[in-house]
Every structure is written in structure tokens, then in C-alpha cells.
C-alpha positions as CSV (number, residue, x, y, z in Angstrom):
1,M,0.0,-0.1,0.1
2,S,1.4,3.4,-1.0
3,F,2.3,6.0,1.6
4,K,-0.3,8.4,0.1
5,R,-3.1,5.9,0.4
6,I,-2.3,5.2,4.1
7,V,-2.4,9.1,4.8
8,L,-5.8,9.4,3.1
9,I,-7.1,6.3,5.2
10,N,-5.9,7.8,8.4
11,Q,-7.3,11.2,7.4
12,R,-10.8,9.5,7.0
13,I,-10.4,7.8,10.3
14,V,-9.6,11.2,12.0
15,L,-12.5,12.9,10.1
16,S,-14.9,10.2,11.1
17,G,-13.8,10.5,14.8
18,I,-14.4,14.2,14.6
19,V,-17.9,13.6,13.0
20,C,-18.8,11.1,15.8
21,F,-17.4,13.4,18.5
22,M,-19.6,16.2,17.1
23,F,-22.6,14.1,16.8
24,I,-22.2,13.0,20.6
25,V,-21.7,16.7,21.7
26,F,-24.6,18.1,19.5
27,M,-26.9,15.2,19.1
28,K,-30.6,16.0,19.5
29,S,-31.8,15.8,23.1
30,P,-34.4,13.0,23.6
31,A,-37.6,13.8,25.0
32,I,-38.7,11.7,28.1
33,G,-42.5,11.7,28.7
34,M,-45.8,9.8,28.1
35,N,-46.0,7.1,25.5
36,Q,-49.8,6.9,25.6
37,V,-52.4,9.6,26.8
38,G,-56.2,9.8,26.9
39,L,-58.1,11.7,24.3
40,Y,-58.6,15.4,25.6
41,N,-56.2,14.8,28.4
42,A,-52.8,16.5,28.8
43,W,-49.8,14.8,27.4
44,W,-46.3,15.9,28.5
45,A,-42.7,15.4,28.0
46,E,-39.5,16.9,29.2
47,V,-36.3,17.7,27.3
48,I,-32.8,19.0,28.4
49,N,-31.2,22.1,27.4
50,S,-27.8,22.6,29.1
51,K,-27.2,26.1,27.9
52,S,-27.3,29.1,30.2
53,Y,-29.6,31.9,29.6
54,N,-30.1,35.2,31.2
55,N,-33.8,34.6,31.7
56,P,-35.1,31.2,30.4
57,F,-38.7,32.2,31.3
58,D,-38.5,34.9,28.7
59,F,-39.5,33.6,25.3
60,N,-38.1,36.8,23.6
61,E,-34.7,35.4,24.6
62,I,-35.2,31.7,24.0
63,N,-38.3,29.8,23.0
64,L,-38.9,26.1,22.8
65,E,-41.1,25.7,19.7
66,V,-43.0,22.5,18.9
67,T,-45.0,21.2,16.0
68,F,-47.6,18.3,16.5
69,T,-49.0,16.3,13.7
70,S,-52.2,14.5,14.2
71,P,-53.2,11.0,12.8
72,S,-55.1,12.8,10.1
73,G,-52.1,15.0,9.2
74,K,-53.3,18.2,10.8
75,K,-50.5,20.1,12.3
76,V,-50.6,22.2,15.3
77,N,-48.0,24.7,16.4
78,F,-47.3,25.3,20.3
79,F,-44.4,26.1,22.6
80,G,-42.9,24.6,25.7
81,F,-41.5,26.2,28.7
82,Y,-38.7,26.2,31.3
83,D,-39.2,24.3,34.4
84,G,-36.0,24.5,36.4
85,D,-35.1,21.0,37.8
86,G,-38.7,19.7,36.6
87,K,-39.7,19.1,40.2
88,G,-40.5,22.7,41.5
89,G,-36.8,23.5,42.0
90,Q,-35.7,26.8,40.6
91,S,-32.4,25.9,39.0
92,G,-31.9,23.1,36.4
93,N,-31.9,22.5,32.6
94,V,-35.4,20.9,32.3
95,W,-37.9,22.1,29.7
96,K,-41.4,20.8,29.3
97,L,-43.7,20.2,26.4
98,R,-47.6,19.7,26.8
99,F,-50.3,19.1,24.6
100,M,-54.0,18.2,24.6
101,P,-54.8,15.8,21.6
102,D,-58.2,15.9,20.0
103,Q,-57.8,12.9,17.8
104,V,-57.3,9.1,18.7
105,G,-54.3,7.4,17.1
106,T,-50.6,8.1,16.6
107,W,-49.3,11.8,17.0
108,S,-45.9,12.8,16.2
109,Y,-44.0,16.0,17.1
110,T,-40.8,17.8,16.4
111,Y,-39.2,20.5,18.6
112,S,-36.3,23.0,18.6
113,W,-35.0,26.1,20.2
114,T,-35.1,29.5,18.6
115,D,-31.2,30.0,19.2
116,G,-30.4,27.1,17.0
117,T,-29.9,24.5,19.9
118,P,-30.7,21.2,18.2
119,G,-34.1,19.8,19.1
120,G,-35.6,16.3,18.5
121,S,-38.8,14.4,17.6
122,G,-41.0,11.8,19.0
123,S,-44.5,10.2,19.0
124,F,-47.4,9.1,21.3
125,E,-50.5,7.1,21.1
126,V,-53.8,8.6,22.0
127,V,-56.7,6.4,23.3
128,D,-60.2,7.3,24.3
129,T,-60.5,7.1,28.0
130,G,-63.9,9.0,28.2
131,L,-62.9,12.4,29.2
132,P,-65.4,14.9,28.1
133,G,-63.0,17.4,26.9
134,P,-63.0,21.1,27.0
135,L,-66.2,23.1,27.0
136,K,-67.4,25.2,24.2
137,V,-70.4,27.2,23.5
138,A,-73.4,24.9,22.9
139,T,-75.0,24.4,19.6
140,D,-78.3,23.5,21.0
141,N,-78.6,27.0,22.8
142,S,-75.8,29.4,22.8
143,W,-76.8,30.5,26.4
144,Y,-75.1,27.3,27.8
145,F,-72.1,25.1,27.4
146,E,-71.5,21.6,25.9
147,T,-68.6,19.3,26.1
148,S,-66.1,18.6,23.3
149,R,-68.2,15.6,22.5
150,G,-71.2,17.7,21.8
151,T,-73.2,16.6,24.9
152,P,-75.0,19.1,27.0
153,F,-73.0,20.5,30.1
154,H,-75.4,21.0,33.0
155,F,-73.7,23.7,35.0
156,R,-73.4,23.4,38.8
157,G,-71.2,26.3,39.7
158,Y,-69.4,26.8,43.0
159,D,-67.0,29.6,44.1
160,L,-63.7,28.8,45.6
161,H,-62.0,32.0,45.0
162,H,-62.2,33.1,48.7
163,V,-60.1,30.0,49.6
164,G,-57.0,31.7,48.0
165,P,-56.7,34.5,50.4
166,E,-57.3,32.1,53.3
167,I,-54.5,30.0,52.2
168,H,-52.1,33.1,51.9
169,T,-52.8,33.8,55.5
170,S,-52.5,30.3,56.8
171,T,-49.7,28.7,54.8
172,T,-47.9,29.6,51.5
173,W,-48.9,28.9,48.0
174,A,-45.9,26.7,47.6
175,N,-47.6,24.1,50.0
176,A,-51.2,25.0,49.5
177,S,-52.5,22.3,47.0
178,S,-53.5,19.7,49.7
179,T,-55.6,22.5,51.6
180,Y,-57.3,23.6,48.4
181,I,-57.8,20.1,47.1
182,N,-59.5,19.1,50.4
183,I,-62.0,22.0,50.3
184,M,-62.6,21.3,46.6
185,T,-63.3,17.6,47.4
186,N,-65.3,18.0,50.5
187,K,-67.4,21.2,49.9
188,M,-67.8,21.0,46.1
189,I,-67.2,17.5,44.5
190,A,-68.9,15.8,47.3
191,R,-72.1,17.9,46.7
192,G,-72.1,17.3,43.0
193,Y,-70.8,20.7,41.6
194,N,-68.9,20.5,38.4
195,M,-67.5,24.1,37.9
196,A,-65.4,26.1,40.2
197,M,-64.4,29.9,40.1
198,V,-60.9,29.7,41.6
199,D,-58.3,32.1,43.0
200,S,-54.6,31.9,42.1
201,P,-51.2,33.2,43.7
202,S,-51.6,36.3,41.4
203,N,-50.6,38.9,44.1
204,S,-46.8,39.6,44.0
205,G,-47.2,41.3,47.5
206,S,-48.1,37.9,49.2
207,S,-45.6,35.5,50.9
208,R,-45.6,33.4,47.7
209,S,-46.9,34.1,44.2
210,W,-46.3,33.5,40.5
211,W,-43.3,35.7,40.7
212,K,-39.9,34.9,42.3
213,D,-39.1,37.7,44.8
214,G,-41.5,40.2,43.1
215,Q,-39.7,40.1,39.8
216,K,-41.9,40.6,36.9
217,D,-40.5,38.0,34.4
218,V,-39.0,35.4,36.6
219,F,-41.3,32.8,38.2
220,D,-41.5,30.9,41.5
221,L,-41.5,27.4,40.2
222,A,-42.5,25.9,43.4
223,V,-45.7,27.9,43.4
224,W,-46.5,27.0,39.8
225,R,-46.0,23.3,40.4
226,D,-48.1,23.3,43.6
227,Y,-50.9,25.2,41.9
228,E,-50.9,22.6,39.1
229,K,-51.9,19.9,41.6
230,I,-55.1,21.5,42.0
231,L,-55.7,21.8,38.2
232,L,-54.7,18.1,37.8
233,H,-57.1,17.0,40.6
234,A,-59.9,19.0,38.7
235,I,-59.2,17.0,35.6
236,S,-59.2,13.7,37.4
237,K,-62.7,14.5,38.9
238,K,-64.0,16.2,35.5
239,I,-64.4,19.5,37.2
240,Y,-63.9,22.7,35.1
241,V,-62.3,25.7,36.6
242,F,-61.9,29.4,35.6
243,P,-60.2,32.3,37.6
244,F,-61.8,35.0,39.5
245,D,-58.5,37.1,39.6
246,G,-57.1,36.1,36.2
247,F,-53.5,36.7,35.3
248,V,-52.7,39.2,38.0
249,S,-54.3,40.9,40.9
250,Q,-55.4,44.6,40.6
251,G,-52.4,45.7,42.8
252,N,-50.1,44.0,40.3
253,K,-51.3,45.5,37.0
254,G,-47.5,46.3,36.2
255,H,-46.8,42.6,36.1
256,M,-49.1,42.0,33.2
257,T,-46.5,41.1,30.5
258,D,-46.2,39.1,27.4
259,V,-43.8,36.8,29.3
260,L,-46.4,36.0,31.9
261,I,-49.2,35.4,29.2
262,H,-46.9,33.2,27.1
263,Y,-45.7,31.2,30.2
264,M,-49.2,30.6,31.6
265,V,-50.6,29.5,28.2
266,A,-47.6,27.1,27.8
267,R,-48.1,25.5,31.2
268,F,-51.9,25.6,31.6
269,G,-53.1,25.6,28.0
270,A,-53.2,21.8,27.5
271,Y,-55.3,21.3,30.7
272,P,-58.8,20.6,29.4
273,S,-60.4,21.7,32.5
274,Y,-58.9,25.1,32.7
275,M,-61.1,27.7,30.9
276,G,-61.8,31.4,31.1
277,F,-58.4,32.8,30.9
278,S,-59.1,36.4,32.2
279,P,-57.1,39.5,32.7
280,T,-58.1,40.2,36.5
281,W,-61.2,41.0,38.6
282,E,-63.0,44.2,37.7
283,W,-60.5,45.3,35.0
284,T,-62.2,48.8,34.5
285,D,-60.6,49.9,37.8
286,I,-57.0,49.6,36.3
287,W,-57.0,49.2,32.6
288,S,-58.6,50.5,29.4
289,A,-60.6,48.3,27.0
290,S,-57.7,48.6,24.4
291,Q,-55.3,47.3,27.1
292,V,-57.3,44.3,27.9
293,N,-58.0,43.7,24.0
294,Q,-54.2,43.6,23.6
295,F,-53.6,41.1,26.6
296,M,-56.4,38.6,25.6
297,K,-55.9,38.8,21.8
298,Q,-52.4,37.4,22.7
299,V,-54.0,34.6,24.6
300,H,-56.4,34.0,21.8
301,N,-53.6,34.0,19.2
302,W,-51.2,31.8,21.3
303,H,-53.5,29.2,22.6
304,P,-53.8,26.4,20.0
305,F,-56.8,24.6,21.8
306,S,-59.7,27.2,21.4
307,P,-60.3,27.8,25.1
308,L,-63.2,29.7,26.4
309,L,-62.0,33.3,27.3
310,T,-63.7,35.9,29.7
311,A,-63.3,39.2,31.4
312,H,-64.5,39.7,34.9
313,D,-67.7,41.7,35.3
314,C,-67.6,43.8,32.2
315,A,-67.8,42.3,28.7
316,K,-67.4,45.1,26.2
317,S,-68.6,45.0,22.6
318,D,-64.9,45.7,21.7
319,F,-64.0,42.2,22.9
320,Q,-65.9,40.2,20.2
321,S,-62.8,38.9,18.5
322,W,-62.0,36.7,21.7
323,L,-64.6,36.9,24.5
324,D,-66.7,33.6,24.7
325,F,-68.7,34.0,27.9
326,S,-69.5,36.8,30.4
327,M,-68.9,37.0,34.2
328,R,-71.9,39.1,35.5
329,Q,-72.1,40.9,38.7
330,A,-75.8,41.6,39.4
331,A,-75.3,42.2,43.2
332,S,-74.6,45.8,44.5
333,P,-75.5,47.7,47.8
334,S,-78.0,49.8,45.7
335,K,-79.5,46.6,43.9
336,P,-79.2,43.6,46.3
337,T,-79.8,40.1,44.8
338,R,-82.0,38.8,47.5
339,D,-85.4,37.7,45.6
340,I,-86.4,36.1,42.5
341,F,-86.6,39.5,40.5
342,S,-83.2,41.2,41.4
343,A,-81.3,39.1,38.8
344,N,-84.2,37.7,36.7
345,S,-83.0,39.1,33.5
346,R,-79.9,38.7,31.3
347,T,-79.5,42.3,31.4
348,A,-79.7,42.6,35.1
349,G,-77.1,44.1,37.4
350,Q,-74.9,47.0,38.0
351,S,-72.7,48.9,35.5
352,Q,-68.9,48.3,35.9
353,G,-67.0,51.4,35.6
354,S,-67.7,52.8,32.0
355,C,-68.6,49.5,30.8
356,N,-72.4,49.7,30.0
357,T,-75.8,49.5,32.0
358,T,-76.6,45.8,31.5
359,G,-74.8,44.3,34.4
360,G,-71.5,44.4,32.7
361,V,-72.7,42.1,29.8
362,A,-72.7,44.2,26.5
363,G,-75.3,43.4,23.9
364,A,-72.8,41.5,21.8
365,F,-72.8,38.9,24.4
366,L,-76.3,38.6,25.6
367,N,-76.8,35.5,23.5
368,K,-73.7,33.9,24.7
369,P,-73.1,32.1,28.2
370,I,-73.5,34.2,31.1
371,I,-72.2,33.2,34.5
372,G,-73.6,35.0,37.6
373,S,-70.2,35.1,39.3
374,E,-71.0,37.5,42.0
375,E,-74.6,37.1,42.7
376,I,-75.5,34.6,45.1
377,W,-72.5,34.7,47.6
378,E,-74.2,34.0,51.0
379,L,-73.1,36.7,53.4
380,P,-74.9,36.8,56.6
381,G,-74.0,40.6,57.0
382,G,-75.4,41.4,53.7
383,N,-72.2,42.8,52.4
384,F,-72.1,43.9,48.7
385,G,-75.9,43.5,48.6
386,E,-75.6,39.7,48.5
387,P,-78.0,37.3,50.0
388,R,-78.2,37.1,53.8
389,N,-79.7,33.8,54.5
390,K,-80.9,30.6,52.9
391,T,-84.3,32.1,51.8
392,E,-82.6,34.8,49.8
393,V,-80.1,32.6,48.3
394,R,-82.9,30.3,47.1
395,R,-85.0,33.1,45.6
396,A,-82.1,34.8,43.9
397,A,-80.8,31.5,42.5
398,W,-84.2,30.6,41.0
399,G,-84.5,34.0,39.5
400,I,-81.0,33.9,37.9
401,M,-81.5,30.4,36.6
402,M,-85.0,31.2,35.2
403,A,-83.5,34.1,33.2
404,G,-81.1,31.6,31.5
405,V,-78.0,32.8,33.5
406,M,-75.9,30.2,35.2
407,P,-75.8,31.0,38.9
408,L,-72.5,30.4,40.8
409,Y,-73.0,29.8,44.6
410,S,-70.4,30.8,47.3
411,E,-70.1,30.1,51.0
412,W,-68.2,33.3,51.7
413,T,-66.3,32.2,54.8
414,K,-64.6,35.5,55.5
415,W,-67.9,37.0,57.0
416,S,-69.5,33.7,58.2
417,D,-69.9,32.3,61.6
418,N,-70.3,28.8,59.9
419,P,-67.5,28.5,57.4
420,G,-68.1,25.8,54.7
421,N,-71.6,24.9,56.0
422,M,-73.8,27.7,55.2
423,P,-77.5,26.8,55.1
424,G,-78.0,28.3,51.7
425,E,-76.1,25.8,49.7
426,P,-78.6,22.9,49.8
427,E,-81.3,25.3,48.5
428,V,-79.0,25.9,45.3
429,R,-78.2,22.1,45.0
430,R,-81.8,21.3,45.1
431,M,-82.7,23.8,42.5
432,F,-80.1,22.4,40.1
433,D,-81.5,18.9,40.7
434,F,-85.0,19.9,39.6
435,F,-84.0,21.9,36.6
436,Y,-81.7,19.0,35.3
437,S,-84.2,16.2,36.0
438,K,-87.5,17.7,35.5
439,T,-87.4,20.5,32.8
440,T,-86.2,21.2,29.3
441,Y,-84.4,24.5,30.6
442,R,-82.1,24.8,27.5
443,E,-85.2,25.6,25.4
444,Y,-86.7,28.1,27.9
445,Q,-87.4,31.7,27.2
446,Q,-88.6,34.2,30.1
447,L,-92.5,34.4,30.1
448,N,-92.9,36.7,33.2
449,S,-95.8,38.5,31.4
450,L,-98.1,35.4,31.9
451,V,-98.0,35.7,35.7
452,S,-98.2,38.4,38.3
453,K,-95.1,40.3,39.6
454,S,-97.3,41.9,42.2
455,N,-97.9,38.5,43.5
456,R,-94.0,37.7,43.7
457,Q,-94.0,35.4,40.7
458,V,-91.8,34.8,37.7
459,A,-92.2,32.4,34.7
460,S,-90.1,30.8,32.1
461,G,-90.7,28.1,29.6
462,K,-91.6,27.0,25.9
463,T,-94.7,28.5,24.9
464,G,-97.5,26.0,24.2
465,L,-95.3,23.2,25.6
466,E,-93.9,23.8,29.0
467,Y,-94.2,26.5,31.7
468,L,-92.3,26.9,35.0
469,V,-93.4,29.3,37.5
470,Y,-91.7,30.4,40.9
471,D,-94.0,31.9,43.5
472,E,-92.4,33.6,46.5
473,N,-95.7,33.6,48.5
474,G,-97.4,30.3,47.7
475,G,-101.2,30.2,47.8
476,S,-102.6,30.5,44.2
477,I,-101.0,31.0,40.8
478,T,-102.9,32.5,37.9
479,I,-101.1,31.8,34.6
480,N,-102.3,33.0,31.3
481,L,-102.5,29.9,29.0
482,G,-104.5,31.8,26.3
483,G,-101.9,31.0,23.7
484,A,-101.6,27.5,24.5
485,G,-104.1,24.9,23.5
486,G,-104.4,21.3,24.8
487,T,-104.1,19.8,28.2
488,F,-101.2,20.3,30.6
489,D,-100.0,17.9,33.3
490,L,-99.3,19.9,36.7
491,L,-96.3,19.0,39.0
492,W,-96.0,21.0,42.2
493,F,-92.5,21.3,43.7
494,N,-91.6,22.6,47.1
495,P,-88.1,24.3,46.8
496,I,-87.7,24.4,50.4
497,S,-88.2,20.7,51.2
498,G,-87.8,19.0,47.7
499,A,-91.2,17.5,48.0
500,T,-93.3,17.0,44.8
501,Q,-97.0,16.5,44.3
502,N,-98.8,15.6,41.1
503,G,-101.6,18.4,40.5
504,G,-103.6,16.6,37.8
505,Q,-104.4,18.4,34.7
506,V,-105.6,21.8,33.3
507,N,-106.7,22.9,29.9
508,G,-105.1,25.7,28.1
509,G,-106.7,28.4,26.1
510,A,-107.3,30.8,28.8
511,S,-106.0,32.1,32.2
512,R,-106.1,29.5,34.9
513,T,-105.9,29.9,38.6
514,L,-104.1,26.9,40.4
515,H,-103.8,26.4,44.1
516,S,-100.5,25.3,45.6
517,P,-100.5,22.4,47.9
518,F,-97.5,24.0,49.7
519,S,-97.4,27.0,52.0
520,G,-94.5,29.5,51.3
521,D,-92.3,29.4,48.2
522,T,-93.7,27.2,45.6
523,V,-92.8,26.0,41.9
524,L,-95.1,25.0,39.4
525,L,-94.3,23.0,36.3
526,L,-96.8,22.6,33.4
527,T,-96.1,20.1,30.6
528,K,-97.9,18.7,27.7
529,G,-97.9,14.9,28.1
530,A,-97.4,12.7,31.2
531,A,-96.0,14.5,34.2
532,D,-93.0,12.8,36.0
533,T,-93.7,12.9,39.7
534,T,-90.4,11.1,40.7
535,P,-88.7,13.3,43.2
536,P,-85.4,14.7,41.9
537,A,-82.6,12.3,43.3
538,A,-79.9,13.7,45.4
539,P,-76.7,14.1,43.4
540,T,-74.6,11.1,43.8
541,G,-71.7,12.4,41.6
542,L,-70.9,14.8,38.9
543,R,-73.3,15.9,36.4
544,V,-70.8,16.3,33.6
545,Q,-72.1,14.6,30.5
């Protein structure tokens, strides 16, 4: 063999060694995560990036970009996030990918970093485990919600946002999940509720919050990880949650940054139960509508899973490009929500700031879902014009529900002598049971003109087919059935005890006076066809369908 040939062979060996060395040093980082996940559940994986960055939370400096490909070939672009050591520790080189698949089969993904750091690829299987998936505006009636599978969602709302401040005073958010989950389990889930308005560690002035040491763009990973335990518990129990305080508390308006929005979408966006990304509570106190539009359009543009978005207590017409449901506050010191009339309208309530005069719900959203987020907080002292006892809670809840608004109950423990066990809660639960087992409420319109307001009555229903009347005083109910022919079956319901009684039949075609078998508050249901006299069963589990 010639000397020249030996040199060439040796050069190839050296070059091969260099290539192998380069491959070992710069090879793509493998993703370690789930090989299989349920349809509409949160898939996750973690990858390693050992480079040092000034602020790995800031997507403007460094971003982990991912493209997911569905079994049908649809491509979905998303992004990951920095997660310290991956276990709540602040320091480390772990990054996370999360995704919520909406198709069964094999999904693939590729990822890379914006600074050119090599990424990688992988795949996972999606099987149907029965999760209902995220909520969306219903197709049968846009006043309500349905699941991703197209089945009606029968809303049972419970307010847990007051739990957050109490946790702040008793412990720290870095170790708060067990307390929060215990309250959610025993006070909400055990009673059959399926929707929670929640608080979050959004106040940088508290002992622990989203932010590390009050910094605007550096996050406390122990707090984020602990809060996620609450969201994961909600998913496991098929509970939906939306925030009272949104991204930031009012005292922290300067902390509302693109970095926070981007990071929260990356971490929480894949959770099917987390809906209603919202800027803060009464946003009119601190921001203009154009500022809120800027924030929430970013969420809408960055979020790949079409979440339901909202703004607390002031849904302006300007928000039509992104707002999906309204949070309404009808209660106020000048207009208390303590009877069947005070919130018995989709336009009821106080005006928030310069928002409008329809309880914070602009006309553009009156035919979209409305949650009465601050209307039946049970406060014995009567703060904010809220109900003071179980009678007022019951009457307000029925009035709200009969207006096609979804009432959200709260045991407001801050001003309560009986925290967590207020007497008004069973009244609300009994109302939900009746509506969801006895009526076709999703087809109702208000029909108050058929009964007497002076006799403390409201009515809703389907003209000619079904009528529901609530009477605060009991005794007799006169209802105008002049526009309805045929025969109606009568079912009397006692909203105080839950008792029912068959009332026989009555002919339509004229006004009819009917006499309640109960004293005090009374509900009357008139239906064409056989009346169902089976008492509504107490909830044994969630009513998510």
C-alpha cells in the first residue's frame, strides 16, 4: 500500500472520529415523557437544554417551539416552557412540552429552540378514556355550554376564590394544594358541583406568588408546580375551573406582561379543565378596554386549543374577537340580589366602571353564556348587596336560573360564623337537581308577562309546551294559557323541602288559577304529556355529561 493511500485512510479515520465526536456533543436531546395519553387529556414530555440563559422564562430570549402532527395530518404549532429541575426547584436544565390531543391514534412531534440548539422528535399514542374534553359554547342553545363531544353540560357552579386569600394567611402557595384540594373535594365535589371559580397566587405582595421575589419576568416554580396539582385534581374529577382574579391581581397591573401570558398558556393551555383565561377581576378599575384587548388577543392567538375566554364583570362589545362568555355581577348595595326579581334578566345588574348599563354584559354577548359570578354569595352581614340567609339565596338562584343565566354559589367564609356549612347551599343544589331532572331548561325563554309580579311570581318555559313558575308567597298562581291549546299536566315542587306532588291536569286556552298544596315558596311545572312525579334524586356524583 502506498504512503499516500495510508495518509488518506488515516485522514478519513480522523474525520470520522471528529464527526462522531460532533454527533455526540450536538446530538438532539431525547424527549422523556408519556407514550400514551387519553383523548382530551394533557400529554407531557421533558427535554434537556444545558445552555445558560439570562432569563429562560422570557420567550423573547429563548423559546422552545413544537409542531404536533395528528393522525389525520393536521399540524398544530405550540411552545414549551422552562421548568428548572422539573420538580419545582428553581435551578436546572429541564424544559417541558405539553399538549392536548383531540384525535385518537398516533401523534408525532418535532421541537427545536429559537437559538439554534438542536431539538428532537417523537410520537405518542392517543386512546379514548372517556374524558368529556374542554367546554365550548353549546350548539343547541348558545346561552349554555357543551362538552367537546357535543353533549350538554349541566352547569353546577361553586365559588372557591375566597379560599385563595385564606390559604395566603394560613400557609404559603408553595404548599397550599393539599388544603385547596381538600376543600374542593369535601365542599364542592362531594355535593355534585362541576364548575369552580378559583383564585390563584396572582398577588406579588403575598408571601408566595407566581413571581420569584416580586420580579416581573422570573417565576417561582415551586408555586406553579403546587398550583398545577389543583388543576390536575380537577381534571381527574371532571371539574372545570376558571379564574376569579385572572393573570394578575389589581395591585399587580404592572406585572401583566407578554412573558407571563406566554408562560401561563404554555403551562396551563393543555389542561382540558382550565378555561376562562381572564385579565383580572374588575378590570375597569385599572385598565382601558384597548389594553385588555391587547392582552387577551395574545392569549387567543397563542393558545392552540380554542379555550373559552372571559373578562370579569365587564364584557365590552370591543371584545368580540376573543370573548366567549361573560362573568356578571348583578349584586350591589343599591340593587341587592335577594329575591326572584333582582337578577331575573340577562341584562340585570350593576354597570362596571364605564362598561355599560346591563350588568357588565354588552349586547354583543347577551346570546352567549353568562355566569352569575358575584350574585349569590351567601353573606350573613349582607355585604355588597348579597343574600343574607338561605331564603334569599334560594330566591335569587331561581330568579337567575329562570333568566337563562348560570348561578354560581359561594359560601363566603370571610364573613361567616359557620364557614363551609352555610344553610343556603342545599337550596341551590336542590334547584339544580330540579332543573336538570324535570325540565327542558335549555329551550326556555322568559315568560314573566304570563304571571303576576305583584304576587311575587316569575315564569319561564316553551310557549305552548312547558311552563315553569316560581311563587315567593305560595297560595294560588294565575297563569295566562290563552296562547296554548291542549291539556297540561301539573307538577308542584316545594323548593324548601324538595317534595313534589302531582296536581292533575288543566286545559289551556285561557288564564287558569291553580292552588298550591304547599305554603310558602312554591314551584309549578306545566307540561304537555305525562308529568313525571318522581322526586329529583340527590346528586351522587358529577353531572358532567
